[in-house]
C-alpha positions as CSV (number, residue, x, y, z in Angstrom):
1,A,34.4,-42.1,26.3
2,V,36.8,-39.6,27.7
3,A,36.7,-35.8,27.3
4,D,38.6,-32.9,28.7
5,D,39.0,-29.2,28.4
6,S,41.1,-26.6,30.0
7,G,41.8,-22.9,29.8
8,L,43.1,-19.8,31.4
9,C,40.5,-17.7,33.3
10,V,41.5,-14.0,33.9
11,D,39.6,-12.2,36.6
12,V,39.5,-8.7,35.0
13,L,38.3,-10.3,31.8
14,G,35.3,-11.9,33.5
15,G,36.9,-15.4,33.2
16,A,38.0,-15.0,29.6
17,P,39.6,-16.4,27.6
18,G,38.4,-19.6,29.4
19,I,37.3,-22.3,26.9
20,F,38.5,-20.0,24.1
21,S,42.1,-20.0,25.4
22,A,43.5,-22.0,22.5
23,R,42.0,-19.7,19.9
24,W,41.9,-16.4,21.8
25,S,43.7,-14.6,19.0
26,G,41.5,-16.1,16.3
27,T,43.9,-18.8,15.2
28,H,43.6,-22.1,17.0
29,G,46.8,-23.2,18.6
30,D,48.9,-20.1,17.9
31,D,50.4,-19.9,21.4
32,K,52.5,-16.8,20.7
33,A,49.6,-14.9,19.1
34,N,47.3,-15.8,22.0
35,L,49.9,-14.8,24.6
36,D,50.7,-11.5,22.8
37,L,47.0,-10.6,22.6
38,L,46.3,-11.3,26.2
39,L,49.3,-9.3,27.4
40,A,48.2,-6.4,25.2
41,Q,44.7,-6.6,26.7
42,L,46.2,-6.5,30.2
43,G,48.8,-3.8,29.4
44,D,47.3,-1.2,31.7
45,I,46.3,-3.6,34.5
46,D,48.5,-3.3,37.7
47,T,49.9,-6.5,39.2
48,P,47.5,-6.7,42.2
49,H,44.6,-6.9,39.7
50,R,46.1,-9.5,37.4
51,G,44.6,-12.6,39.1
52,A,44.0,-15.6,37.0
53,Y,43.7,-19.4,37.2
54,F,44.2,-22.4,35.0
55,A,41.0,-24.5,35.0
56,C,40.8,-28.1,33.8
57,A,37.9,-30.6,33.7
58,A,37.9,-34.2,32.6
59,A,35.0,-36.6,32.2
60,L,34.8,-40.4,31.8
61,A,31.8,-42.4,30.8
62,L,32.0,-46.2,30.7
63,P,29.7,-48.7,28.9
64,D,28.4,-50.0,32.2
65,G,27.0,-46.5,33.1
66,T,29.9,-45.5,35.3
67,E,30.5,-41.7,35.0
68,R,33.2,-39.6,36.6
69,V,34.0,-35.9,36.3
70,V,37.0,-34.2,38.0
71,E,38.0,-30.6,38.0
72,G,41.2,-28.8,38.9
73,R,42.3,-25.3,39.4
74,L,45.7,-23.5,39.7
75,N,45.5,-20.0,41.0
76,G,48.1,-17.3,40.2
77,I,49.0,-13.8,39.1
78,L,49.8,-12.9,35.5
79,R,53.3,-11.5,34.8
80,H,53.7,-8.4,32.6
81,T,56.2,-10.3,30.4
82,P,56.8,-14.0,29.7
83,S,59.4,-15.8,31.8
84,G,61.3,-19.0,31.1
85,T,61.6,-21.2,28.0
86,N,60.1,-24.5,28.9
87,G,56.4,-23.6,29.0
88,F,53.7,-23.6,26.4
89,G,50.5,-21.7,25.9
90,Y,50.0,-19.3,28.8
91,D,52.5,-21.0,31.2
92,P,55.2,-18.3,30.7
93,I,53.0,-15.6,32.3
94,L,51.3,-17.4,35.2
95,Q,53.1,-17.2,38.5
């Protein structure tokens, strides 16, 4: 079996949206609504206090009992407005 999860963790929000990143606005997978809500929540937060990171974890369990778990983290600062056109989710605001 294989499982994974990822999310954006914002320092001033205590790590939120975290595992709720895909449905932060209440609608699962609505990237624009999620991004718009997060930017509104951070509207009065100055750049030095907009620390955040993408977190990802993946797990593998094999029939022979082998188990592996790996985690990754990408630190950054959240922009005040989206940038670029090739990202998805929260990519346009993490630098």
